[in-house]
PQR file of N, CA, C, O and H, with PARSE charges and radii, in Angstrom:
ATOM      1  N   MET A   1      11.405 -26.836 -35.003 -0.4000 1.5000
ATOM      2  CA  MET A   1      12.322 -26.349 -35.396 -0.0000 2.0000
ATOM      3  C   MET A   1      13.512 -26.926 -36.558  0.5500 1.7000
ATOM      4  O   MET A   1      13.114 -27.932 -37.145 -0.5500 1.4000
ATOM      5  N   ILE A   2      14.451 -26.602 -36.842 -0.4000 1.5000
ATOM      6  CA  ILE A   2      15.701 -27.249 -37.545 -0.0000 2.0000
ATOM      7  C   ILE A   2      16.177 -28.081 -36.460  0.5500 1.7000
ATOM      8  O   ILE A   2      16.106 -27.781 -35.268 -0.5500 1.4000
ATOM      9  H   ILE A   2      14.774 -25.784 -36.365  0.4000 1.0000
ATOM     10  N   PRO A   3      16.831 -29.501 -37.104 -0.5600 1.5000
ATOM     11  CA  PRO A   3      17.058 -30.355 -36.145  0.2800 2.0000
ATOM     12  C   PRO A   3      18.888 -29.679 -35.855  0.5500 1.7000
ATOM     13  O   PRO A   3      19.405 -28.813 -36.561 -0.5500 1.4000
ATOM     14  N   PRO A   4      19.543 -30.343 -34.692 -0.5600 1.5000
ATOM     15  CA  PRO A   4      20.704 -29.919 -34.505  0.2800 2.0000
ATOM     16  C   PRO A   4      22.063 -30.065 -35.581  0.5500 1.7000
ATOM     17  O   PRO A   4      22.981 -29.307 -35.895 -0.5500 1.4000
ATOM     18  N   SER A   5      21.655 -31.491 -35.967 -0.4000 1.5000
ATOM     19  CA  SER A   5      22.470 -31.972 -37.073 -0.0000 2.0000
ATOM     20  C   SER A   5      22.501 -30.823 -38.411  0.5500 1.7000
ATOM     21  O   SER A   5      23.581 -30.355 -38.771 -0.5500 1.4000
ATOM     22  H   SER A   5      20.909 -32.107 -35.712  0.4000 1.0000
ATOM     23  N   GLN A   6      21.657 -30.570 -38.854 -0.4000 1.5000
ATOM     24  CA  GLN A   6      21.576 -29.482 -39.896 -0.0000 2.0000
ATOM     25  C   GLN A   6      22.053 -28.079 -39.079  0.5500 1.7000
ATOM     26  O   GLN A   6      22.514 -27.130 -39.713 -0.5500 1.4000
ATOM     27  H   GLN A   6      20.779 -30.951 -38.562  0.4000 1.0000
ATOM     28  N   LEU A   7      21.934 -28.049 -37.953 -0.4000 1.5000
ATOM     29  CA  LEU A   7      22.505 -26.626 -37.669 -0.0000 2.0000
ATOM     30  C   LEU A   7      24.212 -26.203 -37.652  0.5500 1.7000
ATOM     31  O   LEU A   7      24.814 -25.135 -37.759 -0.5500 1.4000
ATOM     32  H   LEU A   7      21.560 -28.820 -37.438  0.4000 1.0000
ATOM     33  N   ILE A   8      24.640 -27.668 -37.455 -0.4000 1.5000
ATOM     34  CA  ILE A   8      25.865 -27.576 -37.006 -0.0000 2.0000
ATOM     35  C   ILE A   8      27.068 -28.904 -37.958  0.5500 1.7000
ATOM     36  O   ILE A   8      28.219 -29.285 -37.745 -0.5500 1.4000
ATOM     37  H   ILE A   8      24.152 -28.536 -37.368  0.4000 1.0000
ATOM     38  N   GLY A   9      26.110 -29.209 -38.924 -0.4000 1.5000
ATOM     39  CA  GLY A   9      27.008 -30.338 -39.669 -0.0000 2.0000
ATOM     40  C   GLY A   9      27.226 -31.339 -38.804  0.5500 1.7000
ATOM     41  O   GLY A   9      28.402 -31.703 -38.810 -0.5500 1.4000
ATOM     42  H   GLY A   9      25.175 -28.900 -39.098  0.4000 1.0000
ATOM     43  N   VAL A  10      26.476 -31.962 -38.006 -0.4000 1.5000
ATOM     44  CA  VAL A  10      27.199 -33.187 -37.272 -0.0000 2.0000
ATOM     45  C   VAL A  10      25.859 -34.403 -37.262  0.5500 1.7000
ATOM     46  O   VAL A  10      24.821 -34.294 -36.609 -0.5500 1.4000
ATOM     47  H   VAL A  10      25.520 -31.667 -38.001  0.4000 1.0000
ATOM     48  N   GLU A  11      26.170 -35.351 -38.019 -0.4000 1.5000
ATOM     49  CA  GLU A  11      25.168 -36.532 -38.163 -0.0000 2.0000
ATOM     50  C   GLU A  11      24.906 -37.051 -36.631  0.5500 1.7000
ATOM     51  O   GLU A  11      23.914 -37.779 -36.621 -0.5500 1.4000
ATOM     52  H   GLU A  11      27.013 -35.440 -38.549  0.4000 1.0000
ATOM     53  N   LYS A  12      25.447 -36.910 -35.440 -0.4000 1.5000
ATOM     54  CA  LYS A  12      25.363 -37.494 -34.438 -0.0000 2.0000
ATOM     55  C   LYS A  12      24.154 -36.930 -34.275  0.5500 1.7000
ATOM     56  O   LYS A  12      23.223 -37.726 -34.396 -0.5500 1.4000
ATOM     57  H   LYS A  12      26.253 -36.318 -35.449  0.4000 1.0000
ATOM     58  N   PHE A  13      23.857 -35.789 -34.034 -0.4000 1.5000
ATOM     59  CA  PHE A  13      22.828 -35.123 -33.342 -0.0000 2.0000
ATOM     60  C   PHE A  13      21.453 -34.416 -33.947  0.5500 1.7000
ATOM     61  O   PHE A  13      21.043 -33.256 -33.998 -0.5500 1.4000
ATOM     62  H   PHE A  13      24.613 -35.142 -33.936  0.4000 1.0000
ATOM     63  N   SER A  14      20.828 -36.022 -34.484 -0.4000 1.5000
ATOM     64  CA  SER A  14      19.927 -35.860 -35.536 -0.0000 2.0000
ATOM     65  C   SER A  14      18.544 -35.188 -35.435  0.5500 1.7000
ATOM     66  O   SER A  14      17.766 -34.743 -36.279 -0.5500 1.4000
ATOM     67  H   SER A  14      21.161 -36.964 -34.442  0.4000 1.0000
ATOM     68  N   SER A  15      18.523 -35.288 -33.954 -0.4000 1.5000
ATOM     69  CA  SER A  15      16.879 -34.628 -32.844 -0.0000 2.0000
ATOM     70  C   SER A  15      17.513 -34.555 -31.811  0.5500 1.7000
ATOM     71  O   SER A  15      18.543 -34.976 -31.284 -0.5500 1.4000
ATOM     72  H   SER A  15      19.155 -35.649 -33.268  0.4000 1.0000
ATOM     73  N   TRP A  16      16.179 -33.560 -31.532 -0.4000 1.5000
ATOM     74  CA  TRP A  16      16.414 -32.780 -30.705 -0.0000 2.0000
ATOM     75  C   TRP A  16      15.562 -33.888 -29.338  0.5500 1.7000
ATOM     76  O   TRP A  16      14.515 -34.525 -29.453 -0.5500 1.4000
ATOM     77  H   TRP A  16      15.342 -33.218 -31.960  0.4000 1.0000
ATOM     78  N   TYR A  17      16.840 -33.734 -27.648 -0.4000 1.5000
ATOM     79  CA  TYR A  17      15.848 -34.179 -26.997 -0.0000 2.0000
ATOM     80  C   TYR A  17      14.504 -33.681 -26.416  0.5500 1.7000
ATOM     81  O   TYR A  17      13.951 -32.812 -27.091 -0.5500 1.4000
ATOM     82  H   TYR A  17      17.690 -33.216 -27.554  0.4000 1.0000
ATOM     83  N   PRO A  18      14.092 -33.942 -25.669 -0.5600 1.5000
ATOM     84  CA  PRO A  18      12.123 -33.407 -24.771  0.2800 2.0000
ATOM     85  C   PRO A  18      13.238 -32.840 -23.936  0.5500 1.7000
ATOM     86  O   PRO A  18      14.183 -33.368 -23.351 -0.5500 1.4000
ATOM     87  N   GLY A  19      12.628 -30.995 -24.128 -0.4000 1.5000
ATOM     88  CA  GLY A  19      13.089 -29.919 -23.389 -0.0000 2.0000
ATOM     89  C   GLY A  19      14.707 -29.550 -23.993  0.5500 1.7000
ATOM     90  O   GLY A  19      15.192 -28.474 -23.646 -0.5500 1.4000
ATOM     91  H   GLY A  19      11.860 -30.566 -24.603  0.4000 1.0000
ATOM     92  N   GLN A  20      15.148 -30.057 -24.489 -0.4000 1.5000
ATOM     93  CA  GLN A  20      16.369 -29.651 -25.317 -0.0000 2.0000
ATOM     94  C   GLN A  20      16.383 -28.328 -25.834  0.5500 1.7000
ATOM     95  O   GLN A  20      17.096 -27.454 -25.341 -0.5500 1.4000
ATOM     96  H   GLN A  20      14.754 -30.931 -24.771  0.4000 1.0000
ATOM     97  N   GLN A  21      15.456 -28.090 -27.029 -0.4000 1.5000
ATOM     98  CA  GLN A  21      15.762 -27.071 -27.821 -0.0000 2.0000
ATOM     99  C   GLN A  21      15.152 -25.837 -26.881  0.5500 1.7000
ATOM    100  O   GLN A  21      15.529 -24.676 -27.039 -0.5500 1.4000
ATOM    101  H   GLN A  21      14.876 -28.800 -27.430  0.4000 1.0000
ATOM    102  N   GLU A  22      14.365 -26.147 -26.084 -0.4000 1.5000
ATOM    103  CA  GLU A  22      13.924 -24.545 -25.453 -0.0000 2.0000
ATOM    104  C   GLU A  22      15.043 -24.624 -24.604  0.5500 1.7000
ATOM    105  O   GLU A  22      15.239 -23.474 -24.213 -0.5500 1.4000
ATOM    106  H   GLU A  22      14.058 -27.090 -25.955  0.4000 1.0000
ATOM    107  N   ILE A  23      15.772 -25.286 -24.179 -0.4000 1.5000
ATOM    108  CA  ILE A  23      16.999 -24.436 -23.576 -0.0000 2.0000
ATOM    109  C   ILE A  23      17.915 -24.125 -23.878  0.5500 1.7000
ATOM    110  O   ILE A  23      18.706 -23.580 -23.109 -0.5500 1.4000
ATOM    111  H   ILE A  23      15.612 -26.220 -24.497  0.4000 1.0000
ATOM    112  N   TRP A  24      18.169 -24.370 -25.194 -0.4000 1.5000
ATOM    113  CA  TRP A  24      19.071 -24.279 -26.257 -0.0000 2.0000
ATOM    114  C   TRP A  24      18.217 -22.849 -26.948  0.5500 1.7000
ATOM    115  O   TRP A  24      18.994 -22.316 -27.741 -0.5500 1.4000
ATOM    116  H   TRP A  24      17.526 -24.813 -25.819  0.4000 1.0000
ATOM    117  N   GLU A  25      17.423 -22.398 -26.910 -0.4000 1.5000
ATOM    118  CA  GLU A  25      16.595 -21.162 -27.373 -0.0000 2.0000
ATOM    119  C   GLU A  25      16.690 -20.100 -25.769  0.5500 1.7000
ATOM    120  O   GLU A  25      16.727 -18.870 -25.778 -0.5500 1.4000
ATOM    121  H   GLU A  25      16.792 -22.831 -26.266  0.4000 1.0000
ATOM    122  N   GLU A  26      16.707 -20.741 -24.852 -0.4000 1.5000
ATOM    123  CA  GLU A  26      17.274 -19.809 -23.575 -0.0000 2.0000
ATOM    124  C   GLU A  26      18.519 -19.425 -23.734  0.5500 1.7000
ATOM    125  O   GLU A  26      18.839 -18.273 -23.439 -0.5500 1.4000
ATOM    126  H   GLU A  26      16.676 -21.740 -24.845  0.4000 1.0000
ATOM    127  N   MET A  27      19.492 -20.389 -24.262 -0.4000 1.5000
ATOM    128  CA  MET A  27      20.825 -20.087 -24.041 -0.0000 2.0000
ATOM    129  C   MET A  27      21.047 -19.007 -25.219  0.5500 1.7000
ATOM    130  O   MET A  27      21.822 -18.051 -25.190 -0.5500 1.4000
ATOM    131  H   MET A  27      19.232 -21.324 -24.502  0.4000 1.0000
ATOM    132  N   MET A  28      20.411 -19.287 -25.983 -0.4000 1.5000
ATOM    133  CA  MET A  28      20.716 -18.256 -27.114 -0.0000 2.0000
ATOM    134  C   MET A  28      19.951 -17.011 -27.028  0.5500 1.7000
ATOM    135  O   MET A  28      20.503 -16.063 -27.585 -0.5500 1.4000
ATOM    136  H   MET A  28      19.781 -20.063 -26.006  0.4000 1.0000
ATOM    137  N   SER A  29      19.045 -16.815 -26.584 -0.4000 1.5000
ATOM    138  CA  SER A  29      18.581 -15.488 -26.154 -0.0000 2.0000
ATOM    139  C   SER A  29      19.755 -14.789 -24.845  0.5500 1.7000
ATOM    140  O   SER A  29      19.451 -13.692 -24.378 -0.5500 1.4000
ATOM    141  H   SER A  29      18.597 -17.586 -26.132  0.4000 1.0000
ATOM    142  N   PHE A  30      20.740 -15.324 -24.454 -0.4000 1.5000
ATOM    143  CA  PHE A  30      21.151 -15.220 -23.175 -0.0000 2.0000
ATOM    144  C   PHE A  30      22.166 -14.390 -24.013  0.5500 1.7000
ATOM    145  O   PHE A  30      22.529 -13.323 -23.519 -0.5500 1.4000
ATOM    146  H   PHE A  30      20.987 -16.216 -24.833  0.4000 1.0000
ATOM    147  N   LEU A  31      22.735 -14.807 -25.391 -0.4000 1.5000
ATOM    148  CA  LEU A  31      23.734 -14.192 -25.854 -0.0000 2.0000
ATOM    149  C   LEU A  31      23.519 -12.635 -26.833  0.5500 1.7000
ATOM    150  O   LEU A  31      24.298 -12.024 -27.565 -0.5500 1.4000
ATOM    151  H   LEU A  31      22.440 -15.674 -25.792  0.4000 1.0000
ATOM    152  N   ASN A  32      22.312 -12.425 -26.492 -0.4000 1.5000
ATOM    153  CA  ASN A  32      21.347 -11.172 -27.142 -0.0000 2.0000
ATOM    154  C   ASN A  32      21.598 -10.148 -26.525  0.5500 1.7000
ATOM    155  O   ASN A  32      21.777  -9.055 -27.062 -0.5500 1.4000
ATOM    156  H   ASN A  32      21.679 -12.922 -25.898  0.4000 1.0000
ATOM    157  N   SER A  33      21.668 -10.502 -24.614 -0.4000 1.5000
ATOM    158  CA  SER A  33      21.602 -10.187 -23.480 -0.0000 2.0000
ATOM    159  C   SER A  33      22.684  -9.029 -23.540  0.5500 1.7000
ATOM    160  O   SER A  33      23.245  -8.647 -24.567 -0.5500 1.4000
ATOM    161  H   SER A  33      21.522 -11.390 -24.178  0.4000 1.0000
ATOM    162  N   PRO A  34      22.908  -8.467 -22.071 -0.5600 1.5000
ATOM    163  CA  PRO A  34      23.958  -7.369 -21.642  0.2800 2.0000
ATOM    164  C   PRO A  34      24.629  -8.842 -20.513  0.5500 1.7000
ATOM    165  O   PRO A  34      25.841  -8.921 -20.311 -0.5500 1.4000
ATOM    166  N   ARG A  35      24.031  -9.470 -20.138 -0.4000 1.5000
ATOM    167  CA  ARG A  35      24.424 -10.397 -19.126 -0.0000 2.0000
ATOM    168  C   ARG A  35      26.375 -11.272 -19.613  0.5500 1.7000
ATOM    169  O   ARG A  35      26.866 -11.632 -20.683 -0.5500 1.4000
ATOM    170  H   ARG A  35      23.047  -9.406 -20.302  0.4000 1.0000
ATOM    171  N   GLN A  36      26.943 -11.269 -18.026 -0.4000 1.5000
ATOM    172  CA  GLN A  36      28.338 -11.685 -18.775 -0.0000 2.0000
ATOM    173  C   GLN A  36      28.317 -13.410 -18.724  0.5500 1.7000
ATOM    174  O   GLN A  36      28.889 -14.191 -19.483 -0.5500 1.4000
ATOM    175  H   GLN A  36      26.544 -10.977 -17.157  0.4000 1.0000
ATOM    176  N   PHE A  37      27.536 -13.667 -17.672 -0.4000 1.5000
ATOM    177  CA  PHE A  37      27.832 -15.200 -17.713 -0.0000 2.0000
ATOM    178  C   PHE A  37      26.578 -16.059 -17.942  0.5500 1.7000
ATOM    179  O   PHE A  37      25.594 -15.498 -18.424 -0.5500 1.4000
ATOM    180  H   PHE A  37      27.071 -13.032 -17.055  0.4000 1.0000
ATOM    181  N   LEU A  38      26.523 -17.300 -17.658 -0.4000 1.5000
ATOM    182  CA  LEU A  38      25.372 -18.316 -18.134 -0.0000 2.0000
ATOM    183  C   LEU A  38      25.381 -19.603 -17.667  0.5500 1.7000
ATOM    184  O   LEU A  38      26.022 -20.463 -18.271 -0.5500 1.4000
ATOM    185  H   LEU A  38      27.322 -17.756 -17.267  0.4000 1.0000
ATOM    186  N   ALA A  39      24.761 -19.852 -16.678 -0.4000 1.5000
ATOM    187  CA  ALA A  39      24.659 -21.227 -15.735 -0.0000 2.0000
ATOM    188  C   ALA A  39      23.442 -21.940 -16.594  0.5500 1.7000
ATOM    189  O   ALA A  39      22.528 -21.280 -17.087 -0.5500 1.4000
ATOM    190  H   ALA A  39      24.240 -19.153 -16.188  0.4000 1.0000
ATOM    191  N   ALA A  40      23.555 -23.423 -16.712 -0.4000 1.5000
ATOM    192  CA  ALA A  40      22.598 -24.630 -16.636 -0.0000 2.0000
ATOM    193  C   ALA A  40      22.644 -25.616 -15.925  0.5500 1.7000
ATOM    194  O   ALA A  40      23.661 -26.309 -15.955 -0.5500 1.4000
ATOM    195  H   ALA A  40      24.298 -23.960 -16.311  0.4000 1.0000
ATOM    196  N   SER A  41      21.763 -25.894 -15.242 -0.4000 1.5000
ATOM    197  CA  SER A  41      21.826 -26.803 -14.341 -0.0000 2.0000
ATOM    198  C   SER A  41      21.204 -27.942 -14.959  0.5500 1.7000
ATOM    199  O   SER A  41      19.985 -27.932 -14.786 -0.5500 1.4000
ATOM    200  H   SER A  41      20.937 -25.331 -15.217  0.4000 1.0000
ATOM    201  N   ILE A  42      21.780 -29.265 -15.853 -0.4000 1.5000
ATOM    202  CA  ILE A  42      21.100 -29.873 -16.867 -0.0000 2.0000
ATOM    203  C   ILE A  42      21.190 -31.424 -16.457  0.5500 1.7000
ATOM    204  O   ILE A  42      22.225 -31.964 -16.067 -0.5500 1.4000
ATOM    205  H   ILE A  42      22.770 -29.274 -15.993  0.4000 1.0000
ATOM    206  N   PRO A  43      20.329 -31.861 -16.560 -0.5600 1.5000
ATOM    207  CA  PRO A  43      20.999 -33.380 -15.800  0.2800 2.0000
ATOM    208  C   PRO A  43      21.429 -34.306 -16.858  0.5500 1.7000
ATOM    209  O   PRO A  43      21.332 -34.240 -18.083 -0.5500 1.4000
ATOM    210  N   THR A  44      22.037 -35.378 -15.893 -0.4000 1.5000
ATOM    211  CA  THR A  44      22.583 -36.833 -16.829 -0.0000 2.0000
ATOM    212  C   THR A  44      21.926 -37.045 -18.246  0.5500 1.7000
ATOM    213  O   THR A  44      20.719 -36.826 -18.346 -0.5500 1.4000
ATOM    214  H   THR A  44      22.115 -35.431 -14.897  0.4000 1.0000
ATOM    215  N   GLY A  45      22.654 -37.465 -19.367 -0.4000 1.5000
ATOM    216  CA  GLY A  45      22.071 -37.746 -20.408 -0.0000 2.0000
ATOM    217  C   GLY A  45      21.179 -36.496 -21.422  0.5500 1.7000
ATOM    218  O   GLY A  45      21.001 -36.925 -22.562 -0.5500 1.4000
ATOM    219  H   GLY A  45      23.635 -37.642 -19.285  0.4000 1.0000
ATOM    220  N   PHE A  46      20.740 -35.394 -21.247 -0.4000 1.5000
ATOM    221  CA  PHE A  46      20.302 -34.385 -21.434 -0.0000 2.0000
ATOM    222  C   PHE A  46      20.914 -33.602 -22.337  0.5500 1.7000
ATOM    223  O   PHE A  46      20.432 -32.485 -22.525 -0.5500 1.4000
ATOM    224  H   PHE A  46      20.885 -35.045 -20.321  0.4000 1.0000
ATOM    225  N   GLY A  47      22.062 -34.000 -23.064 -0.4000 1.5000
ATOM    226  CA  GLY A  47      22.886 -33.322 -24.243 -0.0000 2.0000
ATOM    227  C   GLY A  47      23.518 -31.719 -23.800  0.5500 1.7000
ATOM    228  O   GLY A  47      23.397 -30.638 -24.376 -0.5500 1.4000
ATOM    229  H   GLY A  47      22.453 -34.907 -22.911  0.4000 1.0000
ATOM    230  N   LYS A  48      24.278 -32.123 -22.441 -0.4000 1.5000
ATOM    231  CA  LYS A  48      25.039 -30.675 -22.306 -0.0000 2.0000
ATOM    232  C   LYS A  48      26.104 -30.402 -23.243  0.5500 1.7000
ATOM    233  O   LYS A  48      26.463 -29.240 -23.435 -0.5500 1.4000
ATOM    234  H   LYS A  48      24.376 -33.001 -21.973  0.4000 1.0000
ATOM    235  N   SER A  49      26.735 -31.551 -23.951 -0.4000 1.5000
ATOM    236  CA  SER A  49      27.532 -31.320 -24.514 -0.0000 2.0000
ATOM    237  C   SER A  49      27.178 -30.446 -26.311  0.5500 1.7000
ATOM    238  O   SER A  49      27.857 -29.593 -26.883 -0.5500 1.4000
ATOM    239  H   SER A  49      26.443 -32.495 -23.795  0.4000 1.0000
ATOM    240  N   LEU A  50      26.019 -31.042 -26.704 -0.4000 1.5000
ATOM    241  CA  LEU A  50      25.656 -30.494 -27.928 -0.0000 2.0000
ATOM    242  C   LEU A  50      24.916 -29.222 -27.312  0.5500 1.7000
ATOM    243  O   LEU A  50      24.802 -28.542 -28.332 -0.5500 1.4000
ATOM    244  H   LEU A  50      25.468 -31.736 -26.240  0.4000 1.0000
ATOM    245  N   LEU A  51      24.496 -28.672 -26.562 -0.4000 1.5000
ATOM    246  CA  LEU A  51      24.211 -27.301 -25.933 -0.0000 2.0000
ATOM    247  C   LEU A  51      25.232 -26.538 -25.545  0.5500 1.7000
ATOM    248  O   LEU A  51      25.040 -25.328 -25.660 -0.5500 1.4000
ATOM    249  H   LEU A  51      24.589 -29.224 -25.733  0.4000 1.0000
ATOM    250  N   GLY A  52      26.420 -26.934 -25.053 -0.4000 1.5000
ATOM    251  CA  GLY A  52      27.591 -26.093 -25.162 -0.0000 2.0000
ATOM    252  C   GLY A  52      28.174 -25.982 -26.622  0.5500 1.7000
ATOM    253  O   GLY A  52      28.686 -24.924 -26.986 -0.5500 1.4000
ATOM    254  H   GLY A  52      26.577 -27.917 -24.959  0.4000 1.0000
ATOM    255  N   MET A  53      28.108 -26.921 -27.341 -0.4000 1.5000
ATOM    256  CA  MET A  53      28.989 -26.762 -28.553 -0.0000 2.0000
ATOM    257  C   MET A  53      28.066 -25.695 -28.968  0.5500 1.7000
ATOM    258  O   MET A  53      28.354 -24.559 -28.590 -0.5500 1.4000
ATOM    259  H   MET A  53      27.692 -27.781 -27.045  0.4000 1.0000
ATOM    260  N   MET A  54      26.673 -25.911 -29.904 -0.4000 1.5000
ATOM    261  CA  MET A  54      25.895 -25.229 -30.164 -0.0000 2.0000
ATOM    262  C   MET A  54      26.328 -23.908 -29.426  0.5500 1.7000
ATOM    263  O   MET A  54      27.327 -23.458 -29.987 -0.5500 1.4000
ATOM    264  H   MET A  54      26.440 -26.834 -30.211  0.4000 1.0000
ATOM    265  N   THR A  55      26.056 -23.375 -28.702 -0.4000 1.5000
ATOM    266  CA  THR A  55      25.865 -21.973 -27.766 -0.0000 2.0000
ATOM    267  C   THR A  55      26.930 -21.272 -28.390  0.5500 1.7000
ATOM    268  O   THR A  55      26.823 -20.235 -29.044 -0.5500 1.4000
ATOM    269  H   THR A  55      25.244 -23.741 -28.245  0.4000 1.0000
ATOM    270  N   SER A  56      28.459 -22.213 -28.025 -0.4000 1.5000
ATOM    271  CA  SER A  56      30.019 -21.911 -28.769 -0.0000 2.0000
ATOM    272  C   SER A  56      30.310 -21.286 -29.980  0.5500 1.7000
ATOM    273  O   SER A  56      30.981 -20.328 -30.362 -0.5500 1.4000
ATOM    274  H   SER A  56      28.546 -23.055 -27.493  0.4000 1.0000
ATOM    275  N   TRP A  57      29.218 -22.578 -30.701 -0.4000 1.5000
ATOM    276  CA  TRP A  57      29.615 -22.287 -32.077 -0.0000 2.0000
ATOM    277  C   TRP A  57      29.068 -20.935 -32.717  0.5500 1.7000
ATOM    278  O   TRP A  57      29.765 -20.151 -33.361 -0.5500 1.4000
ATOM    279  H   TRP A  57      28.673 -23.357 -30.390  0.4000 1.0000
ATOM    280  N   PHE A  58      27.298 -20.741 -32.357 -0.4000 1.5000
ATOM    281  CA  PHE A  58      26.868 -19.806 -32.419 -0.0000 2.0000
ATOM    282  C   PHE A  58      27.112 -18.327 -32.236  0.5500 1.7000
ATOM    283  O   PHE A  58      26.675 -17.313 -32.779 -0.5500 1.4000
ATOM    284  H   PHE A  58      26.732 -21.378 -31.834  0.4000 1.0000
ATOM    285  N   ALA A  59      28.148 -18.634 -31.075 -0.4000 1.5000
ATOM    286  CA  ALA A  59      28.192 -17.212 -30.069 -0.0000 2.0000
ATOM    287  C   ALA A  59      29.731 -16.442 -30.773  0.5500 1.7000
ATOM    288  O   ALA A  59      30.075 -15.260 -30.788 -0.5500 1.4000
ATOM    289  H   ALA A  59      28.504 -19.458 -30.635  0.4000 1.0000
ATOM    290  N   ASN A  60      30.382 -17.623 -31.284 -0.4000 1.5000
ATOM    291  CA  ASN A  60      31.898 -17.448 -31.508 -0.0000 2.0000
ATOM    292  C   ASN A  60      32.705 -16.831 -30.498  0.5500 1.7000
ATOM    293  O   ASN A  60      33.786 -16.261 -30.646 -0.5500 1.4000
ATOM    294  H   ASN A  60      30.102 -18.583 -31.272  0.4000 1.0000
ATOM    295  N   ARG A  61      32.027 -17.023 -29.431 -0.4000 1.5000
ATOM    296  CA  ARG A  61      32.561 -16.834 -27.984 -0.0000 2.0000
ATOM    297  C   ARG A  61      34.178 -17.998 -27.653  0.5500 1.7000
ATOM    298  O   ARG A  61      34.335 -19.121 -28.131 -0.5500 1.4000
ATOM    299  H   ARG A  61      31.149 -17.486 -29.311  0.4000 1.0000
ATOM    300  N   ARG A  62      35.058 -17.330 -26.817 -0.4000 1.5000
ATOM    301  CA  ARG A  62      35.363 -18.282 -26.085 -0.0000 2.0000
ATOM    302  C   ARG A  62      34.430 -18.890 -25.204  0.5500 1.7000
ATOM    303  O   ARG A  62      33.589 -18.096 -24.781 -0.5500 1.4000
ATOM    304  H   ARG A  62      34.931 -16.417 -26.429  0.4000 1.0000
ATOM    305  N   THR A  63      34.334 -19.941 -24.840 -0.4000 1.5000
ATOM    306  CA  THR A  63      33.469 -21.268 -24.195 -0.0000 2.0000
ATOM    307  C   THR A  63      33.836 -22.266 -23.136  0.5500 1.7000
ATOM    308  O   THR A  63      34.378 -23.326 -23.449 -0.5500 1.4000
ATOM    309  H   THR A  63      35.016 -20.586 -25.183  0.4000 1.0000
ATOM    310  N   VAL A  64      33.433 -21.824 -21.345 -0.4000 1.5000
ATOM    311  CA  VAL A  64      33.991 -22.975 -20.795 -0.0000 2.0000
ATOM    312  C   VAL A  64      32.577 -23.864 -20.280  0.5500 1.7000
ATOM    313  O   VAL A  64      31.531 -23.336 -19.900 -0.5500 1.4000
ATOM    314  H   VAL A  64      32.993 -20.963 -21.091  0.4000 1.0000
ATOM    315  N   TYR A  65      32.849 -25.384 -20.377 -0.4000 1.5000
ATOM    316  CA  TYR A  65      32.098 -26.106 -19.994 -0.0000 2.0000
ATOM    317  C   TYR A  65      31.954 -27.558 -19.230  0.5500 1.7000
ATOM    318  O   TYR A  65      32.123 -28.696 -19.669 -0.5500 1.4000
ATOM    319  H   TYR A  65      33.698 -25.812 -20.686  0.4000 1.0000
ATOM    320  N   LEU A  66      31.575 -27.088 -17.916 -0.4000 1.5000
ATOM    321  CA  LEU A  66      32.402 -27.676 -16.421 -0.0000 2.0000
ATOM    322  C   LEU A  66      31.286 -28.590 -16.275  0.5500 1.7000
ATOM    323  O   LEU A  66      30.244 -28.087 -15.856 -0.5500 1.4000
ATOM    324  H   LEU A  66      31.437 -26.164 -17.559  0.4000 1.0000
ATOM    325  N   PRO A  67      31.288 -29.790 -16.526 -0.5600 1.5000
ATOM    326  CA  PRO A  67      30.572 -30.542 -15.996  0.2800 2.0000
ATOM    327  C   PRO A  67      30.602 -31.088 -14.737  0.5500 1.7000
ATOM    328  O   PRO A  67      31.738 -31.416 -14.393 -0.5500 1.4000
ATOM    329  N   ALA A  68      29.547 -31.342 -13.759 -0.4000 1.5000
ATOM    330  CA  ALA A  68      29.816 -31.526 -12.172 -0.0000 2.0000
ATOM    331  C   ALA A  68      30.721 -33.368 -12.025  0.5500 1.7000
ATOM    332  O   ALA A  68      30.409 -34.425 -12.573 -0.5500 1.4000
ATOM    333  H   ALA A  68      28.624 -31.076 -14.038  0.4000 1.0000
ATOM    334  N   PRO A  69      31.849 -33.054 -11.076 -0.5600 1.5000
ATOM    335  CA  PRO A  69      32.651 -34.435 -11.839  0.2800 2.0000
ATOM    336  C   PRO A  69      31.737 -35.603 -10.672  0.5500 1.7000
ATOM    337  O   PRO A  69      30.805 -35.498  -9.875 -0.5500 1.4000
ATOM    338  N   LYS A  70      32.473 -36.482 -11.061 -0.4000 1.5000
ATOM    339  CA  LYS A  70      31.856 -37.788 -10.507 -0.0000 2.0000
ATOM    340  C   LYS A  70      32.370 -37.960  -9.179  0.5500 1.7000
ATOM    341  O   LYS A  70      33.506 -37.614  -8.856 -0.5500 1.4000
ATOM    342  H   LYS A  70      33.230 -36.567 -11.708  0.4000 1.0000
ATOM    343  N   ASP A  71      31.445 -38.552  -8.322 -0.4000 1.5000
ATOM    344  CA  ASP A  71      32.052 -38.158  -6.730 -0.0000 2.0000
ATOM    345  C   ASP A  71      32.583 -39.595  -6.520  0.5500 1.7000
ATOM    346  O   ASP A  71      32.175 -40.755  -6.575 -0.5500 1.4000
ATOM    347  H   ASP A  71      30.522 -38.834  -8.584  0.4000 1.0000
ATOM    348  N   TYR A  72      34.046 -38.694  -6.171 -0.4000 1.5000
ATOM    349  CA  TYR A  72      35.055 -39.971  -5.748 -0.0000 2.0000
ATOM    350  C   TYR A  72      35.095 -40.573  -4.233  0.5500 1.7000
ATOM    351  O   TYR A  72      35.902 -41.414  -3.838 -0.5500 1.4000
ATOM    352  H   TYR A  72      34.377 -37.752  -6.126  0.4000 1.0000
ATOM    353  N   ARG A  73      33.900 -39.877  -3.351 -0.4000 1.5000
ATOM    354  CA  ARG A  73      34.329 -40.081  -2.108 -0.0000 2.0000
ATOM    355  C   ARG A  73      34.676 -41.843  -1.452  0.5500 1.7000
ATOM    356  O   ARG A  73      34.131 -42.938  -1.587 -0.5500 1.4000
ATOM    357  H   ARG A  73      33.244 -39.194  -3.672  0.4000 1.0000
ATOM    358  N   ALA A  74      35.604 -41.436  -0.884 -0.4000 1.5000
ATOM    359  CA  ALA A  74      35.867 -43.106  -0.294 -0.0000 2.0000
ATOM    360  C   ALA A  74      34.884 -43.618   0.157  0.5500 1.7000
ATOM    361  O   ALA A  74      34.009 -42.837   0.531 -0.5500 1.4000
ATOM    362  H   ALA A  74      36.047 -40.547  -0.773  0.4000 1.0000
ATOM    363  N   SER A  75      34.627 -45.104   0.305 -0.4000 1.5000
ATOM    364  CA  SER A  75      33.559 -45.591   0.226 -0.0000 2.0000
ATOM    365  C   SER A  75      33.531 -46.425   1.936  0.5500 1.7000
ATOM    366  O   SER A  75      32.548 -47.077   2.288 -0.5500 1.4000
ATOM    367  H   SER A  75      35.338 -45.738   0.001  0.4000 1.0000
TER
END
């Protein structure tokens, strides 16, 4: 598949992380479904920002990106 940098024109994202392309393909198939919401539980360092940015870009829809907050519980 074409690297993310060629899809969105941002050189920083020159290649896919392992497994990232498959999740993005699933996110894109969601766009052609009748479902209204999409959620993905993705680990730290996996490239959530890229996936969210690309899905929003290709969907041409309003998108909300909600990363989990850091744990600020008192020690």
